C-alpha positions in Angstrom: 7.4 107.0 14.4 6.8 103.3 13.5 8.7 100.4 12.1 7.4 97.3 10.3 9.1 93.9 10.3 8.1 90.9 8.3 9.0 87.8 10.3 9.8 86.0 7.0 12.9 88.1 6.7 14.4 86.4 9.9 16.0 82.9 9.6 16.4 80.1 12.2 14.4 78.7 15.0 14.8 81.8 17.3 13.7 85.1 15.7 14.8 88.1 17.7 11.9 90.3 16.7 12.4 93.2 19.2 16.1 93.6 18.3 15.4 93.3 14.6 12.7 95.9 14.6 14.8 98.3 16.8 12.9 98.1 20.1 14.9 99.3 23.0 12.7 98.5 26.0 10.8 95.4 25.0 12.2 91.9 24.6 10.3 89.8 22.1 11.4 86.6 20.4 9.6 84.2 18.1 10.5 80.5 18.2 9.5 78.0 15.5 10.1 74.5 16.9 10.1 71.3 14.8 7.9 68.4 15.9 9.0 67.1 19.3 11.8 69.6 19.5 12.9 70.6 23.0 14.2 74.0 24.0 16.9 74.2 26.6 16.1 74.4 30.3 17.0 77.7 31.8 15.9 80.4 34.2 16.3 84.2 34.0 17.8 84.8 37.5 20.8 86.5 36.1 18.7 88.9 33.9 15.9 89.3 36.5 13.5 89.0 33.6 9.9 87.6 33.8 8.6 86.1 30.6 5.2 85.5 29.0 4.9 82.5 26.6 2.4 83.0 23.8 1.7 80.0 21.5 0.6 81.1 18.0 0.4 77.8 16.1 0.7 74.1 16.9 0.8 72.7 20.5 3.3 71.6 23.1 4.1 72.0 26.7 6.1 74.4 28.9 7.9 72.6 31.7 8.0 75.0 34.7 10.0 73.4 37.5 8.4 70.0 37.8 5.1 70.8 36.2 4.1 70.5 32.5 1.8 73.3 31.3 0.0 72.6 28.0 0.6 75.2 25.3 -1.9 76.0 22.5 -2.9 79.2 20.8 -5.0 81.4 23.0 -3.1 80.5 26.2 -0.7 82.8 27.9 1.8 81.6 30.6 3.7 84.0 32.8 7.0 82.6 34.3 8.9 84.4 37.0 12.7 84.9 36.7 13.6 82.3 39.3 11.7 79.4 37.7 13.4 76.9 35.4 11.5 76.5 32.1 11.8 74.4 28.9 9.4 74.3 25.9 8.7 71.0 24.2 6.8 70.9 20.9 4.2 68.3 20.3 4.0 66.1 17.1 2.9 68.9 14.8 5.5 71.4 16.0 5.0 74.7 17.9 5.5 78.3 17.1 5.4 80.7 20.0 6.3 84.2 21.2 8.2 85.1 24.3 7.9 88.6 25.7 10.2 89.5 28.6 10.9 92.4 30.8 13.0 93.0 33.9 11.0 93.2 37.1 11.5 96.5 39.1 13.4 96.1 42.3 
């Protein structure tokens, strides 16, 4: 069995790819941020989920705690559930994927 999803069929900044394609065990979202757009600061303590941030076009930074980590295609950043994070797009905007999963106890 397989399912195909064209991201162009999803609207808005956050595109819930995993849900739209019918995945049950994987969390995957795509975000398309406008130039200098900031995401909201959050952690995943409640969900217990670690996340991998994967830039696919443009540049920006990922604020993890007090540190700014540059984001550009080809870079992958793993963030633990207890760390606060916020994505900030640079002047040209930023599109990125976030893959998440709950850590085993």
